C-alpha positions in Angstrom: -58.9 -168.9 -11.4 -57.7 -169.7 -7.9 -59.9 -170.0 -4.7 -58.5 -168.3 -1.9 -59.8 -169.5 1.6 -58.1 -168.6 4.8 -54.6 -169.1 3.6 -55.3 -172.0 1.5 -55.6 -172.0 -2.3 -56.2 -174.7 -4.9 -54.4 -174.2 -8.5 -56.0 -174.8 -11.8 -54.0 -178.2 -11.7 -55.6 -179.1 -8.5 -52.4 -178.6 -6.3 -53.1 -177.3 -2.8 -51.1 -174.2 -1.7 -50.7 -173.3 1.8 -49.8 -169.4 2.7 -49.0 -168.6 6.1 -49.7 -164.9 6.3 -49.4 -164.5 10.0 -48.1 -166.9 12.9 -50.6 -169.6 13.8 -52.0 -169.6 17.4 -50.9 -172.9 19.0 -53.9 -174.9 20.2 -53.8 -175.7 23.9 -55.0 -179.2 24.6 -55.1 -180.2 28.6 -52.8 -182.9 29.7 -55.9 -185.0 31.2 -57.6 -184.9 27.9 -54.5 -186.1 26.0 -54.2 -189.0 28.4 -57.9 -189.8 28.2 -57.5 -189.9 24.5 -54.4 -192.1 24.4 -55.9 -194.4 26.9 -58.5 -195.3 24.1 -56.2 -196.1 21.2 -54.9 -199.7 20.4 -51.3 -201.0 21.5 -49.8 -200.5 17.9 -50.7 -196.8 17.7 -49.4 -196.1 21.2 -46.0 -197.7 20.4 -45.6 -195.4 17.4 -46.8 -192.3 19.5 -43.9 -192.7 21.9 -41.9 -191.0 19.4 -44.0 -188.1 19.3 -42.4 -186.2 22.5 -40.6 -187.0 25.8 -43.8 -186.3 27.4 -46.0 -188.7 25.4 -43.3 -191.3 25.9 -43.1 -191.0 29.6 -46.9 -191.1 29.8 -47.5 -194.1 27.7 -44.6 -196.3 29.6 -45.6 -195.3 32.9 -47.1 -198.0 35.2 -50.1 -196.3 35.9 -51.1 -195.5 32.2 -50.4 -199.3 31.4 -52.8 -200.4 34.2 -55.5 -198.0 33.1 -55.2 -198.8 29.4 -55.7 -202.5 30.2 -58.6 -201.9 32.6 -60.2 -199.8 30.0 -59.7 -202.3 27.2 -60.9 -205.2 29.2 -64.1 -203.3 30.2 -65.2 -201.5 26.8 -64.3 -204.1 24.1 -64.7 -208.0 23.9 -61.6 -210.1 24.6 -59.7 -211.4 21.3 -59.0 -214.9 20.9 -55.4 -216.0 21.4 -54.2 -219.2 19.9 -50.7 -220.4 20.2 -49.1 -223.5 18.5 -45.9 -225.0 19.9 -43.5 -227.5 18.6 -42.1 -228.9 21.8 -39.0 -230.2 20.1 -38.7 -227.6 17.5 -38.1 -224.0 17.2 -41.5 -222.7 16.3 -44.0 -220.8 18.6 -46.7 -219.2 16.6 -49.1 -216.9 18.4 -52.2 -215.8 16.7 -54.6 -213.1 17.7 -58.1 -212.7 16.2 -61.5 -211.1 17.0 -63.5 -213.5 19.0 -66.4 -214.5 16.6 -69.9 -214.2 18.2 -72.0 -216.0 15.6 -74.7 -218.4 17.0 -74.0 -221.3 15.0 -71.1 -221.5 12.5 -68.7 -218.8 11.4 -65.5 -218.4 9.4 -62.9 -215.7 10.1 -59.4 -214.9 9.2 -56.5 -214.3 11.6 -55.6 -210.8 12.0 -52.4 -210.7 14.0 -49.6 -213.4 13.8 -46.3 -213.4 15.2 -43.4 -216.0 15.7 -41.7 -216.0 19.1 -38.0 -216.5 18.7 -35.0 -216.8 21.0 -36.4 -219.9 23.1 -35.6 -223.4 22.3 -37.6 -226.4 23.3 -40.7 -224.4 23.6 -43.8 -224.9 25.6 -46.7 -222.6 26.1 -47.9 -222.5 29.7 -50.8 -220.0 30.6 -51.8 -216.4 29.7 -52.3 -213.5 32.2 -53.6 -209.9 31.6 -52.3 -210.0 28.2 -48.8 -211.8 29.0 -47.9 -215.4 28.2 -45.5 -217.6 29.9 -43.4 -219.7 27.5 -40.3 -221.8 27.5 -39.0 -225.1 29.1 -36.6 -226.6 31.2 -34.4 -224.7 33.6 -33.4 -221.9 31.1 -35.1 -220.2 28.2 -38.2 -219.3 30.5 -39.9 -216.1 29.8 -42.7 -213.9 29.5 -44.1 -212.9 26.0 -46.2 -209.8 25.0 -48.0 -210.5 21.8 -49.2 -206.9 21.7 -45.9 -205.3 21.7 -44.0 -208.4 20.5 -41.4 -208.2 23.3 -40.0 -211.3 25.0 -38.3 -211.1 28.3 -36.4 -214.3 29.4 -35.6 -215.1 33.2 -32.1 -216.2 34.5 -31.4 -220.0 34.4 -31.9 -221.7 38.0 -31.3 -225.1 39.5 -33.0 -227.0 42.0 -31.2 -228.2 45.0 -31.4 -231.9 43.9 -30.6 -232.9 40.4 -31.1 -233.8 37.7 -30.7 -230.5 36.0 -32.2 -231.5 32.5 -35.0 -233.9 33.2 -37.5 -234.0 34.8 -38.3 -230.3 34.1 -40.7 -227.9 36.1 -43.8 -226.5 35.0 -44.3 -222.7 35.1 -47.2 -220.6 35.9 -47.7 -216.8 35.4 -49.7 -214.8 37.9 -50.2 -211.2 38.9 -50.1 -209.5 42.3 -52.7 -206.8 42.2 -51.7 -205.3 45.4 -48.1 -204.6 44.7 -48.7 -204.6 40.9 -46.2 -207.4 40.2 -46.0 -210.4 37.8 -44.5 -213.6 39.2 -43.7 -216.8 37.7 -43.9 -220.0 39.9 -41.8 -223.0 39.0 -43.4 -226.3 40.2 -41.6 -229.5 40.4 -43.2 -232.4 37.9 -42.4 -236.0 37.7 -40.3 -236.4 40.7 -41.2 -237.2 44.2 -37.7 -237.1 45.4 -37.3 -233.4 45.1 -40.5 -231.5 45.5 -39.2 -228.0 45.1 -40.9 -224.9 44.1 -39.4 -221.7 43.2 -40.7 -218.2 42.4 -39.4 -215.1 40.5 -40.7 -211.5 40.1 -40.4 -209.6 36.9 -38.5 -206.5 37.3 -35.8 -205.8 39.7 -33.1 -208.6 40.6 -35.3 -211.2 39.1 -33.5 -213.9 41.3 -35.5 -217.1 41.7 -36.2 -217.9 45.5 -37.6 -220.7 47.3 -41.4 -221.1 47.8 -41.6 -224.1 49.9 -45.0 -225.9 50.5 -44.3 -227.2 53.9 -47.8 -228.2 54.7 -48.4 -230.5 51.8 -45.4 -231.3 49.4 -46.7 -232.3 45.9 -46.0 -232.8 42.5 -47.7 -230.5 39.7 -49.8 -232.4 37.0 -51.7 -229.5 35.2 -51.0 -226.3 33.9 -51.5 -223.3 35.9 -55.2 -221.3 36.0 -54.9 -217.6 37.2 -57.8 -216.1 38.9 -58.0 -212.9 40.9 -54.6 -212.8 42.6 -54.3 -216.7 42.9 -52.6 -219.5 40.8 -54.5 -222.8 40.7 -53.2 -226.2 39.6 -53.8 -229.9 40.2 -51.1 -231.9 41.9 -50.7 -235.2 43.5 -48.9 -236.2 46.8 -47.2 -239.4 45.5 -46.5 -240.2 42.1 -44.8 -243.5 41.9 -47.2 -245.4 44.0 -50.4 -245.2 41.6 -52.4 -247.0 44.0 -52.0 -244.5 47.1 -51.7 -241.5 45.0 -53.7 -238.6 46.6 -55.0 -235.8 44.3 -55.4 -232.3 45.3 -56.1 -228.8 43.9 -53.5 -226.3 45.0 -53.9 -222.5 45.4 -50.8 -220.3 45.3 -51.2 -216.7 46.6 -49.3 -214.5 44.3 -48.8 -211.6 46.8 -48.1 -213.6 50.1 -46.4 -216.4 48.1 -48.2 -219.1 50.2 -49.7 -222.4 49.4 -53.3 -223.8 50.2 -54.9 -227.2 49.6 -58.1 -228.0 48.2 -59.1 -231.6 48.7 -60.7 -233.4 45.6 -63.4 -235.8 46.5 -63.3 -239.3 45.1 -66.0 -238.8 42.5 -63.7 -236.4 40.8 -60.7 -238.8 41.0 -58.5 -239.2 39.2 -58.0 -235.9 37.5 -55.4 -237.5 35.5 -51.9 -236.5 34.4 -51.8 -233.5 32.3 -50.3 -234.2 29.0 -48.5 -231.2 27.9 -48.9 -232.3 24.3 -52.6 -232.3 23.6 -52.6 -234.6 20.8 -51.2 -237.6 22.7 -53.9 -240.4 22.6 -55.1 -241.0 26.2 -58.5 -242.6 25.2 -57.5 -246.2 25.9 -57.7 -245.6 29.5 -61.1 -245.1 31.2 -59.5 -243.6 34.4 -57.3 -241.1 32.8 -59.8 -238.7 31.5 -57.5 -235.9 31.6 -59.6 -233.2 33.0 -58.7 -229.5 32.9 -59.2 -226.7 35.4 -61.4 -223.8 34.5 -62.7 -220.6 35.5 -66.5 -221.0 35.9 -68.2 -218.0 37.0 -65.1 -217.0 39.6 -65.0 -220.5 40.9 -62.8 -223.5 40.2 -64.2 -226.1 37.8 -62.9 -229.3 36.7 -64.1 -230.4 33.3 -63.4 -233.6 31.6 -62.7 -233.9 28.0 -65.7 -235.1 26.1 -65.2 -238.6 24.5 -66.7 -240.0 21.3 -69.9 -240.5 23.0 -70.2 -236.6 23.1 -70.9 -236.4 27.0 -68.7 -234.7 29.8 -68.9 -233.9 33.4 -68.0 -230.6 35.2 -67.4 -230.4 38.9 -67.4 -226.9 40.6 -65.8 -226.1 44.0 -68.7 -224.3 45.7 -66.9 -224.1 49.1 -63.5 -225.2 49.4 -63.5 -225.0 53.3 -66.5 -227.2 53.7 -65.2 -229.4 50.8 -68.6 -228.6 48.9 -68.5 -229.7 45.2 -71.4 -229.8 42.6 -71.6 -231.9 39.4 -73.2 -231.2 36.3 -73.4 -233.4 33.0 -73.5 -232.1 29.5 -74.2 -233.7 26.2 -72.8 -232.4 22.8 -75.3 -232.1 20.0 -74.8 -235.3 17.9 -74.5 -233.6 14.7 -71.3 -231.4 16.2 -69.7 -234.5 18.2 -70.1 -237.2 15.7 -66.8 -239.1 15.5 -64.7 -236.4 17.2 -62.8 -236.7 20.4 -62.3 -233.3 21.8 -59.9 -231.5 24.4 -61.1 -228.7 26.7 -59.0 -225.6 26.1 -60.3 -222.8 28.3 -63.4 -221.0 29.3 -64.2 -217.4 27.9 -65.8 -214.5 29.5 -69.2 -215.1 27.9 -69.6 -218.5 29.7 -68.5 -220.7 26.9 -65.8 -223.6 27.0 -63.6 -223.9 24.1 -63.1 -227.5 22.6 -60.6 -228.7 20.1 -60.7 -231.7 18.1 -57.7 -234.0 18.9 -57.2 -234.5 15.3 -55.7 -231.1 14.1 -57.8 -229.7 11.0 -56.9 -227.4 8.1 -58.4 -225.1 8.1 -58.3 -224.8 11.6 -61.7 -225.4 13.4 -62.7 -224.6 17.1 -65.8 -225.4 18.9 -67.7 -223.3 21.6 -69.9 -225.0 24.1 -72.2 -222.7 26.0 -72.5 -224.4 29.7 -75.8 -222.5 30.3 -77.7 -222.7 26.8 -76.1 -226.1 26.3 -75.8 -225.1 22.8 -72.5 -225.6 20.7 -71.1 -223.5 17.5 -68.2 -223.8 15.5 -65.5 -221.2 14.3 -63.4 -221.9 11.2 -60.2 -219.8 11.2 -58.9 -219.5 7.7 -55.3 -218.7 6.5 -53.3 -220.5 9.4 -50.5 -222.5 8.5 -51.7 -225.5 10.2 -50.1 -227.9 7.8 -46.8 -227.2 9.0 -47.6 -228.1 12.4 -49.6 -231.2 11.6 -46.1 -232.6 10.5 -44.9 -232.3 14.1 -44.7 -235.4 15.9 -46.1 -233.5 19.1 -47.8 -230.2 19.4 -49.0 -228.1 22.2 -51.9 -225.7 21.8 -53.0 -223.0 24.0 -56.2 -220.9 23.5 -57.8 -218.3 25.6 -59.3 -214.8 26.1 -56.8 -211.9 25.5 -56.7 -208.3 25.9 -54.1 -206.1 24.4 -51.5 -205.1 27.0 -48.8 -202.3 27.3 -47.2 -204.3 30.0 -43.6 -204.4 28.4 -41.2 -206.9 29.5 -38.8 -204.3 30.8 -40.3 -202.7 34.0 
């Protein structure tokens, strides 16, 4: 016996039959409702839905939609955890995205999203900005990688006016101009006080590298870049060859205006120490080179030293750059968590925690979160990562940061 309901019937064998007795009336969905619905979908779904129609494709790939999608994602959901492993002299750049664990003490999770960046040799991972990551090394093979879309965009090769062309190599920093809605990469000279050149390129358009001189204070970069609210920050020095007379500064680069500003570093913070691009290089033998890290502390520039075996570390915060006012706080890691471990500061997260990674890479991979307000610590173990492959590497670069899904495609 068949059961007939509004043109649908189920046979005895359980098969569904649909009979169309009259033309179906199309359902009209207002365009603004379609857009609002699409804005709340994950990037993976949106990439598929570009094929639904030309209208949807034009909506999803439009600049306004991409910006709104990122804004809604950043305000409605907690950021994901982004981890990047890099072999500087190999050909592996492993990028992992995982939900950011919020357990109060110890938690264990598995990675959810893994990708391998190809087509760049001699890799290094620089900084992340609004869902995009700056990767590459040398004067070529420098690009922007979108982990959500798996797209890599490389910039044209460039040269400084003064050689050499191979080494020393510049450091790269990715920033965003919120006024003109443009991404820019700043190339800052490193390891050479003979050249002191800086260049900048804008994503999209002609993408020609152009001069970005810092006339007021020529300098050499010595940390990776930190992006905050339209500005790039990094530590630098005014002299490199003469260690005794080295002057350390924090440089700010306005991404829109392409201008530099200098923040003087008080003697108490000196020396910030050279930034070692390979985190597992042992720098603990020197008491002076405490290899400090720039962080975003409540919208202010913070300088945090890496905790040592004693489990204590200090943080300096720029309270007023013009008045040269800084504050300093001392923190102590719990003895149970810090016993026998030498940590590196990776980044600060949106919830006010800083991420610490033991210098000795562990398998399974383990992270430590220190809450600067509560002065408490928790650990997170991430199962399933191919850490053993990277443990064999002579040197390794590691990047960890907050991450939001982005539709910002490499092509504009």
